[in-house]
CHARMM-style PDB file with segment names, atoms N, HN, CA, C and O in Angstrom:
ATOM      1  N   MET     1       0.854  -1.146   0.004  1.00  0.00      PROA
ATOM      2  CA  MET     1       0.027   0.010  -0.012  1.00  0.00      PROA
ATOM      3  C   MET     1       0.909   1.229  -0.021  1.00  0.00      PROA
ATOM      4  O   MET     1       1.894   1.301   0.714  1.00  0.00      PROA
ATOM      5  N   LYS     2       0.560   2.178  -0.844  1.00  0.00      PROA
ATOM      6  HN  LYS     2      -0.240   2.118  -1.441  1.00  0.00      PROA
ATOM      7  CA  LYS     2       1.300   3.459  -0.891  1.00  0.00      PROA
ATOM      8  C   LYS     2       0.290   4.582  -1.107  1.00  0.00      PROA
ATOM      9  O   LYS     2      -0.507   4.549  -2.044  1.00  0.00      PROA
ATOM     10  N   ASP     3       0.339   5.563  -0.232  1.00  0.00      PROA
ATOM     11  HN  ASP     3       0.986   5.590   0.529  1.00  0.00      PROA
ATOM     12  CA  ASP     3      -0.556   6.731  -0.284  1.00  0.00      PROA
ATOM     13  C   ASP     3      -2.046   6.333  -0.390  1.00  0.00      PROA
ATOM     14  O   ASP     3      -2.812   6.939  -1.139  1.00  0.00      PROA
ATOM     15  N   GLY     4      -2.427   5.310   0.373  1.00  0.00      PROA
ATOM     16  HN  GLY     4      -1.805   4.818   0.981  1.00  0.00      PROA
ATOM     17  CA  GLY     4      -3.796   4.854   0.431  1.00  0.00      PROA
ATOM     18  C   GLY     4      -4.241   3.944  -0.737  1.00  0.00      PROA
ATOM     19  O   GLY     4      -5.411   3.577  -0.846  1.00  0.00      PROA
ATOM     20  N   VAL     5      -3.281   3.599  -1.594  1.00  0.00      PROA
ATOM     21  HN  VAL     5      -2.331   3.897  -1.505  1.00  0.00      PROA
ATOM     22  CA  VAL     5      -3.606   2.796  -2.777  1.00  0.00      PROA
ATOM     23  C   VAL     5      -2.931   1.440  -2.645  1.00  0.00      PROA
ATOM     24  O   VAL     5      -1.712   1.387  -2.482  1.00  0.00      PROA
ATOM     25  N   ILE     6      -3.675   0.344  -2.709  1.00  0.00      PROA
ATOM     26  HN  ILE     6      -4.666   0.388  -2.841  1.00  0.00      PROA
ATOM     27  CA  ILE     6      -3.113  -0.928  -2.653  1.00  0.00      PROA
ATOM     28  C   ILE     6      -2.654  -1.262  -4.048  1.00  0.00      PROA
ATOM     29  O   ILE     6      -3.424  -1.144  -5.001  1.00  0.00      PROA
ATOM     30  N   SER     7      -1.400  -1.682  -4.186  1.00  0.00      PROA
ATOM     31  HN  SER     7      -0.774  -1.778  -3.412  1.00  0.00      PROA
ATOM     32  CA  SER     7      -0.815  -1.965  -5.489  1.00  0.00      PROA
ATOM     33  C   SER     7      -0.339  -3.427  -5.605  1.00  0.00      PROA
ATOM     34  O   SER     7      -0.242  -4.150  -4.614  1.00  0.00      PROA
ATOM     35  N   THR     8      -0.060  -3.810  -6.798  1.00  0.00      PROA
ATOM     36  HN  THR     8      -0.139  -3.222  -7.603  1.00  0.00      PROA
ATOM     37  CA  THR     8       0.414  -5.149  -7.082  1.00  0.00      PROA
ATOM     38  C   THR     8       1.897  -5.140  -7.441  1.00  0.00      PROA
ATOM     39  O   THR     8       2.318  -4.315  -8.252  1.00  0.00      PROA
ATOM     40  N   HSD     9       2.692  -6.022  -6.869  1.00  0.00      PROA
ATOM     41  HN  HSD     9       2.350  -6.691  -6.210  1.00  0.00      PROA
ATOM     42  CA  HSD     9       4.090  -6.152  -7.129  1.00  0.00      PROA
ATOM     43  C   HSD     9       4.456  -7.568  -7.472  1.00  0.00      PROA
ATOM     44  O   HSD     9       3.859  -8.517  -6.963  1.00  0.00      PROA
ATOM     45  N   TYR    10       5.442  -7.714  -8.341  1.00  0.00      PROA
ATOM     46  HN  TYR    10       5.927  -6.944  -8.754  1.00  0.00      PROA
ATOM     47  CA  TYR    10       5.846  -9.055  -8.718  1.00  0.00      PROA
ATOM     48  C   TYR    10       7.349  -9.180  -8.347  1.00  0.00      PROA
ATOM     49  O   TYR    10       8.155  -8.287  -8.610  1.00  0.00      PROA
ATOM     50  N   PHE    11       7.677 -10.321  -7.730  1.00  0.00      PROA
ATOM     51  HN  PHE    11       7.023 -11.047  -7.517  1.00  0.00      PROA
ATOM     52  CA  PHE    11       9.051 -10.535  -7.247  1.00  0.00      PROA
ATOM     53  C   PHE    11       9.547 -11.887  -7.879  1.00  0.00      PROA
ATOM     54  O   PHE    11       8.787 -12.845  -8.021  1.00  0.00      PROA
ATOM     55  N   GLU    12      10.791 -11.903  -8.227  1.00  0.00      PROA
ATOM     56  HN  GLU    12      11.409 -11.124  -8.111  1.00  0.00      PROA
ATOM     57  CA  GLU    12      11.422 -13.142  -8.625  1.00  0.00      PROA
ATOM     58  C   GLU    12      11.816 -13.927  -7.367  1.00  0.00      PROA
ATOM     59  O   GLU    12      12.086 -13.311  -6.336  1.00  0.00      PROA
ATOM     60  N   ASP    13      11.856 -15.214  -7.415  1.00  0.00      PROA
ATOM     61  HN  ASP    13      11.637 -15.714  -8.252  1.00  0.00      PROA
ATOM     62  CA  ASP    13      12.194 -16.035  -6.240  1.00  0.00      PROA
ATOM     63  C   ASP    13      13.709 -16.094  -6.120  1.00  0.00      PROA
ATOM     64  O   ASP    13      14.287 -17.181  -6.112  1.00  0.00      PROA
ATOM     65  N   SER    14      14.338 -14.972  -6.029  1.00  0.00      PROA
ATOM     66  HN  SER    14      13.868 -14.089  -6.036  1.00  0.00      PROA
ATOM     67  CA  SER    14      15.790 -14.950  -5.902  1.00  0.00      PROA
ATOM     68  C   SER    14      16.254 -14.827  -4.452  1.00  0.00      PROA
ATOM     69  O   SER    14      17.434 -14.992  -4.142  1.00  0.00      PROA
ATOM     70  N   ILE    15      15.294 -14.531  -3.573  1.00  0.00      PROA
ATOM     71  HN  ILE    15      14.336 -14.396  -3.825  1.00  0.00      PROA
ATOM     72  CA  ILE    15      15.649 -14.399  -2.129  1.00  0.00      PROA
ATOM     73  C   ILE    15      15.156 -15.584  -1.306  1.00  0.00      PROA
ATOM     74  O   ILE    15      15.451 -15.673  -0.114  1.00  0.00      PROA
ATOM     75  N   GLY    16      14.390 -16.516  -1.943  1.00  0.00      PROA
ATOM     76  HN  GLY    16      14.150 -16.443  -2.911  1.00  0.00      PROA
ATOM     77  CA  GLY    16      13.973 -17.712  -1.275  1.00  0.00      PROA
ATOM     78  C   GLY    16      12.814 -17.522  -0.253  1.00  0.00      PROA
ATOM     79  O   GLY    16      12.696 -18.253   0.731  1.00  0.00      PROA
ATOM     80  N   CYS    17      11.980 -16.518  -0.538  1.00  0.00      PROA
ATOM     81  HN  CYS    17      12.075 -15.925  -1.337  1.00  0.00      PROA
ATOM     82  CA  CYS    17      10.826 -16.277   0.353  1.00  0.00      PROA
ATOM     83  C   CYS    17       9.547 -16.603  -0.388  1.00  0.00      PROA
ATOM     84  O   CYS    17       9.467 -16.388  -1.598  1.00  0.00      PROA
ATOM     85  N   MET    18       8.559 -17.109   0.298  1.00  0.00      PROA
ATOM     86  HN  MET    18       8.624 -17.283   1.281  1.00  0.00      PROA
ATOM     87  CA  MET    18       7.289 -17.360  -0.258  1.00  0.00      PROA
ATOM     88  C   MET    18       6.278 -16.318   0.154  1.00  0.00      PROA
ATOM     89  O   MET    18       6.247 -15.959   1.331  1.00  0.00      PROA
ATOM     90  N   PHE    19       5.450 -15.808  -0.737  1.00  0.00      PROA
ATOM     91  HN  PHE    19       5.475 -16.100  -1.694  1.00  0.00      PROA
ATOM     92  CA  PHE    19       4.423 -14.833  -0.417  1.00  0.00      PROA
ATOM     93  C   PHE    19       3.052 -15.433  -0.690  1.00  0.00      PROA
ATOM     94  O   PHE    19       2.902 -16.235  -1.612  1.00  0.00      PROA
ATOM     95  N   GLY    20       2.077 -15.066   0.078  1.00  0.00      PROA
ATOM     96  HN  GLY    20       2.199 -14.415   0.827  1.00  0.00      PROA
ATOM     97  CA  GLY    20       0.737 -15.517  -0.164  1.00  0.00      PROA
ATOM     98  C   GLY    20      -0.124 -14.363  -0.631  1.00  0.00      PROA
ATOM     99  O   GLY    20       0.224 -13.200  -0.426  1.00  0.00      PROA
ATOM    100  N   ILE    21      -1.245 -14.677  -1.258  1.00  0.00      PROA
ATOM    101  HN  ILE    21      -1.528 -15.622  -1.425  1.00  0.00      PROA
ATOM    102  CA  ILE    21      -2.190 -13.695  -1.788  1.00  0.00      PROA
ATOM    103  C   ILE    21      -3.535 -13.929  -1.087  1.00  0.00      PROA
ATOM    104  O   ILE    21      -3.995 -15.058  -0.915  1.00  0.00      PROA
ATOM    105  N   LYS    22      -4.127 -12.823  -0.700  1.00  0.00      PROA
ATOM    106  HN  LYS    22      -3.753 -11.906  -0.839  1.00  0.00      PROA
ATOM    107  CA  LYS    22      -5.447 -12.946  -0.028  1.00  0.00      PROA
ATOM    108  C   LYS    22      -6.349 -11.888  -0.538  1.00  0.00      PROA
ATOM    109  O   LYS    22      -5.936 -10.735  -0.660  1.00  0.00      PROA
ATOM    110  N   THR    23      -7.591 -12.232  -0.847  1.00  0.00      PROA
ATOM    111  HN  THR    23      -7.927 -13.169  -0.747  1.00  0.00      PROA
ATOM    112  CA  THR    23      -8.564 -11.214  -1.234  1.00  0.00      PROA
ATOM    113  C   THR    23      -8.968 -10.427  -0.036  1.00  0.00      PROA
ATOM    114  O   THR    23      -9.279 -10.991   1.013  1.00  0.00      PROA
ATOM    115  N   VAL    24      -8.970  -9.076  -0.181  1.00  0.00      PROA
ATOM    116  HN  VAL    24      -8.718  -8.618  -1.034  1.00  0.00      PROA
ATOM    117  CA  VAL    24      -9.297  -8.174   0.910  1.00  0.00      PROA
ATOM    118  C   VAL    24     -10.678  -7.555   0.635  1.00  0.00      PROA
ATOM    119  O   VAL    24     -10.907  -6.946  -0.410  1.00  0.00      PROA
ATOM    120  N   GLY    25     -11.557  -7.723   1.573  1.00  0.00      PROA
ATOM    121  HN  GLY    25     -11.371  -8.217   2.422  1.00  0.00      PROA
ATOM    122  CA  GLY    25     -12.912  -7.182   1.497  1.00  0.00      PROA
ATOM    123  C   GLY    25     -12.892  -5.673   1.820  1.00  0.00      PROA
ATOM    124  O   GLY    25     -11.874  -5.134   2.253  1.00  0.00      PROA
ATOM    125  N   GLU    26     -14.024  -5.019   1.602  1.00  0.00      PROA
ATOM    126  HN  GLU    26     -14.850  -5.458   1.250  1.00  0.00      PROA
ATOM    127  CA  GLU    26     -14.099  -3.547   1.857  1.00  0.00      PROA
ATOM    128  C   GLU    26     -13.822  -3.190   3.304  1.00  0.00      PROA
ATOM    129  O   GLU    26     -13.141  -2.199   3.567  1.00  0.00      PROA
ATOM    130  N   GLU    27     -14.351  -4.001   4.291  1.00  0.00      PROA
ATOM    131  HN  GLU    27     -14.904  -4.807   4.077  1.00  0.00      PROA
ATOM    132  CA  GLU    27     -14.070  -3.688   5.696  1.00  0.00      PROA
ATOM    133  C   GLU    27     -12.595  -3.843   6.032  1.00  0.00      PROA
ATOM    134  O   GLU    27     -12.030  -3.013   6.744  1.00  0.00      PROA
ATOM    135  N   GLN    28     -11.992  -4.862   5.546  1.00  0.00      PROA
ATOM    136  HN  GLN    28     -12.451  -5.537   4.968  1.00  0.00      PROA
ATOM    137  CA  GLN    28     -10.556  -5.112   5.764  1.00  0.00      PROA
ATOM    138  C   GLN    28      -9.704  -4.030   5.064  1.00  0.00      PROA
ATOM    139  O   GLN    28      -8.698  -3.581   5.613  1.00  0.00      PROA
ATOM    140  N   LYS    29     -10.105  -3.626   3.881  1.00  0.00      PROA
ATOM    141  HN  LYS    29     -10.923  -3.991   3.435  1.00  0.00      PROA
ATOM    142  CA  LYS    29      -9.416  -2.567   3.152  1.00  0.00      PROA
ATOM    143  C   LYS    29      -9.441  -1.236   3.966  1.00  0.00      PROA
ATOM    144  O   LYS    29      -8.422  -0.554   4.078  1.00  0.00      PROA
ATOM    145  N   ARG    30     -10.612  -0.892   4.521  1.00  0.00      PROA
ATOM    146  HN  ARG    30     -11.439  -1.446   4.430  1.00  0.00      PROA
ATOM    147  CA  ARG    30     -10.729   0.344   5.323  1.00  0.00      PROA
ATOM    148  C   ARG    30      -9.801   0.230   6.542  1.00  0.00      PROA
ATOM    149  O   ARG    30      -9.151   1.204   6.922  1.00  0.00      PROA
ATOM    150  N   ALA    31      -9.743  -0.945   7.141  1.00  0.00      PROA
ATOM    151  HN  ALA    31     -10.271  -1.736   6.832  1.00  0.00      PROA
ATOM    152  CA  ALA    31      -8.906  -1.103   8.360  1.00  0.00      PROA
ATOM    153  C   ALA    31      -7.446  -0.959   8.017  1.00  0.00      PROA
ATOM    154  O   ALA    31      -6.678  -0.373   8.779  1.00  0.00      PROA
ATOM    155  N   ILE    32      -7.048  -1.501   6.849  1.00  0.00      PROA
ATOM    156  HN  ILE    32      -7.672  -1.977   6.229  1.00  0.00      PROA
ATOM    157  CA  ILE    32      -5.652  -1.394   6.401  1.00  0.00      PROA
ATOM    158  C   ILE    32      -5.359   0.036   6.089  1.00  0.00      PROA
ATOM    159  O   ILE    32      -4.305   0.538   6.479  1.00  0.00      PROA
ATOM    160  N   GLU    33      -6.271   0.742   5.379  1.00  0.00      PROA
ATOM    161  HN  GLU    33      -7.127   0.333   5.062  1.00  0.00      PROA
ATOM    162  CA  GLU    33      -5.999   2.150   5.081  1.00  0.00      PROA
ATOM    163  C   GLU    33      -5.906   3.016   6.328  1.00  0.00      PROA
ATOM    164  O   GLU    33      -5.061   3.909   6.394  1.00  0.00      PROA
ATOM    165  N   GLU    34      -6.761   2.769   7.322  1.00  0.00      PROA
ATOM    166  HN  GLU    34      -7.448   2.044   7.268  1.00  0.00      PROA
ATOM    167  CA  GLU    34      -6.697   3.528   8.584  1.00  0.00      PROA
ATOM    168  C   GLU    34      -5.380   3.265   9.317  1.00  0.00      PROA
ATOM    169  O   GLU    34      -4.750   4.188   9.833  1.00  0.00      PROA
ATOM    170  N   ALA    35      -4.977   2.008   9.354  1.00  0.00      PROA
ATOM    171  HN  ALA    35      -5.489   1.258   8.935  1.00  0.00      PROA
ATOM    172  CA  ALA    35      -3.732   1.651  10.014  1.00  0.00      PROA
ATOM    173  C   ALA    35      -2.508   2.293   9.318  1.00  0.00      PROA
ATOM    174  O   ALA    35      -1.559   2.755   9.952  1.00  0.00      PROA
ATOM    175  N   TYR    36      -2.594   2.287   7.994  1.00  0.00      PROA
ATOM    176  HN  TYR    36      -3.365   1.911   7.479  1.00  0.00      PROA
ATOM    177  CA  TYR    36      -1.466   2.872   7.217  1.00  0.00      PROA
ATOM    178  C   TYR    36      -1.426   4.418   7.452  1.00  0.00      PROA
ATOM    179  O   TYR    36      -0.357   4.999   7.636  1.00  0.00      PROA
ATOM    180  N   LYS    37      -2.586   5.038   7.438  1.00  0.00      PROA
ATOM    181  HN  LYS    37      -3.455   4.566   7.289  1.00  0.00      PROA
ATOM    182  CA  LYS    37      -2.603   6.502   7.618  1.00  0.00      PROA
ATOM    183  C   LYS    37      -2.132   6.848   9.031  1.00  0.00      PROA
ATOM    184  O   LYS    37      -1.393   7.816   9.213  1.00  0.00      PROA
ATOM    185  N   ALA    38      -2.554   6.062  10.042  1.00  0.00      PROA
ATOM    186  HN  ALA    38      -3.153   5.275   9.895  1.00  0.00      PROA
ATOM    187  CA  ALA    38      -2.054   6.361  11.398  1.00  0.00      PROA
ATOM    188  C   ALA    38      -0.557   6.154  11.519  1.00  0.00      PROA
ATOM    189  O   ALA    38       0.130   6.937  12.174  1.00  0.00      PROA
ATOM    190  N   TRP    39      -0.043   5.090  10.884  1.00  0.00      PROA
ATOM    191  HN  TRP    39      -0.601   4.453  10.352  1.00  0.00      PROA
ATOM    192  CA  TRP    39       1.411   4.872  10.867  1.00  0.00      PROA
ATOM    193  C   TRP    39       2.127   5.960  10.119  1.00  0.00      PROA
ATOM    194  O   TRP    39       3.171   6.424  10.577  1.00  0.00      PROA
ATOM    195  N   LYS    40       1.607   6.393   8.971  1.00  0.00      PROA
ATOM    196  HN  LYS    40       0.759   6.016   8.599  1.00  0.00      PROA
ATOM    197  CA  LYS    40       2.238   7.413   8.155  1.00  0.00      PROA
ATOM    198  C   LYS    40       2.297   8.748   8.895  1.00  0.00      PROA
ATOM    199  O   LYS    40       3.298   9.460   8.817  1.00  0.00      PROA
ATOM    200  N   SER    41       1.207   9.094   9.626  1.00  0.00      PROA
ATOM    201  HN  SER    41       0.393   8.516   9.690  1.00  0.00      PROA
ATOM    202  CA  SER    41       1.141  10.342  10.321  1.00  0.00      PROA
ATOM    203  C   SER    41       2.114  10.428  11.450  1.00  0.00      PROA
ATOM    204  O   SER    41       2.452  11.538  11.861  1.00  0.00      PROA
ATOM    205  N   LYS    42       2.605   9.299  11.999  1.00  0.00      PROA
ATOM    206  HN  LYS    42       2.331   8.397  11.665  1.00  0.00      PROA
ATOM    207  CA  LYS    42       3.644   9.319  13.031  1.00  0.00      PROA
ATOM    208  C   LYS    42       5.005   9.779  12.492  1.00  0.00      PROA
ATOM    209  O   LYS    42       5.843  10.260  13.255  1.00  0.00      PROA
ATOM    210  N   ASP    43       5.228   9.630  11.159  1.00  0.00      PROA
ATOM    211  HN  ASP    43       4.547   9.240  10.539  1.00  0.00      PROA
ATOM    212  CA  ASP    43       6.524  10.023  10.567  1.00  0.00      PROA
ATOM    213  C   ASP    43       6.535  11.539  10.296  1.00  0.00      PROA
ATOM    214  O   ASP    43       7.605  12.117  10.107  1.00  0.00      PROA
ATOM    215  N   GLU    44       5.403  12.162  10.276  1.00  0.00      PROA
ATOM    216  HN  GLU    44       4.534  11.692  10.430  1.00  0.00      PROA
ATOM    217  CA  GLU    44       5.356  13.550   9.851  1.00  0.00      PROA
ATOM    218  C   GLU    44       5.564  14.490  11.011  1.00  0.00      PROA
ATOM    219  OT1 GLU    44       5.553  15.707  10.829  1.00  0.00      PROA
TER     220      GLU     44
END
């Protein structure tokens, strides 16, 4: 997530980590956005 926008990223398996994908519903998306904004405001 960057600036309140959830984005898609692709990584090559050169570091040996596995990533999972999960569908995020509207309620979860709002919670993520609120947490991100709270975290981001601490840096300012």
